[in-house]
C-alpha positions as CSV (number, residue, x, y, z in Angstrom):
1,M,-8.0,6.3,17.5
2,R,-4.5,6.0,15.8
3,Y,-3.1,5.2,12.5
4,P,-0.8,1.9,12.2
5,L,1.2,2.9,9.4
6,R,3.8,5.9,9.4
7,A,4.4,7.5,5.9
8,S,8.8,7.2,6.7
9,F,8.2,3.6,7.6
10,L,6.8,3.2,3.7
11,V,9.0,5.4,2.2
12,N,11.9,3.5,3.4
13,A,10.4,-0.1,2.6
14,L,9.7,1.2,-1.0
15,A,13.2,2.5,-1.2
16,A,14.5,-0.8,0.4
17,A,13.0,-2.6,-2.3
18,N,14.1,0.0,-5.3
19,L,10.8,0.9,-5.9
20,T,10.1,4.3,-7.3
21,I,6.5,4.3,-8.1
22,D,4.5,7.3,-7.3
23,T,2.8,6.7,-4.1
24,H,0.3,8.6,-1.7
25,L,-0.5,7.7,1.4
26,I,-3.8,8.3,2.8
27,N,-4.7,8.0,6.3
28,A,-8.2,8.3,6.6
29,P,-11.1,6.3,9.0
30,S,-12.2,3.7,6.7
31,R,-14.3,0.3,7.3
32,I,-10.9,-1.3,5.4
33,F,-8.0,-1.8,7.1
34,F,-5.4,-1.2,4.7
35,D,-5.7,-1.4,0.9
36,A,-3.7,-0.3,-2.2
37,H,-4.8,0.7,-5.6
38,F,-2.2,0.5,-8.7
39,R,-3.2,2.8,-11.4
40,P,-1.4,2.5,-14.9
41,P,-0.6,5.5,-16.9
42,N,-3.9,7.3,-18.7
43,A,-4.5,10.4,-20.7
44,A,-4.4,12.6,-17.4
45,V,-1.7,11.0,-15.7
46,P,0.9,9.8,-17.9
47,H,3.2,7.5,-15.3
48,E,2.2,4.4,-13.0
49,R,1.0,4.9,-9.2
50,L,0.2,4.0,-6.2
51,Y,-2.4,5.2,-3.5
52,V,-2.2,3.2,-0.4
53,R,-4.6,3.6,2.5
54,A,-4.5,2.9,5.9
55,S,-7.3,3.4,8.7
56,A,-7.2,4.3,12.3
57,V,-7.3,1.9,14.6
58,P,-8.4,2.1,18.4
59,A,-5.7,3.2,20.3
60,Q,-5.4,0.4,22.7
61,E,-4.7,-1.7,19.9
62,A,-2.5,0.7,18.0
63,S,1.0,-1.0,18.9
64,V,-0.2,-4.5,17.9
65,A,-1.6,-3.0,14.7
66,R,1.5,-1.0,14.1
67,E,3.7,-4.3,14.3
68,Y,1.1,-6.4,12.1
69,V,1.4,-3.5,9.3
70,E,5.0,-3.1,9.3
71,R,5.8,-7.1,9.5
72,F,3.5,-8.5,7.2
73,V,1.3,-5.9,5.4
74,V,3.8,-3.8,4.2
75,T,6.0,-6.9,3.3
76,E,3.1,-8.4,1.3
77,L,2.6,-5.0,-0.3
78,I,6.0,-4.4,-1.5
79,A,6.2,-8.1,-2.9
80,W,2.9,-7.1,-4.8
81,I,4.3,-4.1,-6.3
82,Q,7.3,-6.1,-7.4
83,N,5.3,-8.6,-9.0
84,L,3.3,-5.7,-11.0
85,L,6.3,-4.2,-11.8
86,S,8.1,-6.5,-13.3
87,M,5.5,-7.8,-15.7
88,P,6.1,-6.2,-19.2
89,E,4.6,-2.5,-19.7
90,Q,2.2,-3.7,-22.1
91,S,1.0,-6.6,-19.9
92,P,-2.6,-6.3,-19.6
93,T,-2.3,-7.1,-15.5
94,R,-0.1,-4.1,-15.6
95,M,-2.2,-1.9,-18.3
96,S,-5.3,-2.2,-16.0
97,E,-6.1,-0.9,-12.4
98,Q,-5.4,-3.3,-9.5
99,Y,-6.4,-4.1,-5.8
100,F,-4.5,-5.1,-2.8
101,R,-6.3,-5.3,0.7
102,R,-5.7,-6.9,4.0
103,D,-7.8,-6.8,7.1
104,W,-7.0,-6.1,10.5
105,P,-7.2,-9.5,12.5
106,S,-8.6,-7.7,15.9
107,P,-7.5,-9.5,19.0
């Protein structure tokens, strides 16, 4: 099994988009191929944060999955984050948890 998202790729993509949100990448086996959770500030954590989870794929699909993640999924994730962060800080959407998910269109 291999993980299609490299931490360095995600870091570089966020930096290129000038996104400085606190981000945690979780590479873990999961039934969900790729998802992200946006969390607004709360009493325990006073800032916005993003949890990104990428699941493992069979080794023989790893290069195709990596290309899919890097060309499409991360691009869509960046657009989703930019949209959220462009909203006023007190907007109902930005003040609530948000969810992003993409499935692996297995060959």
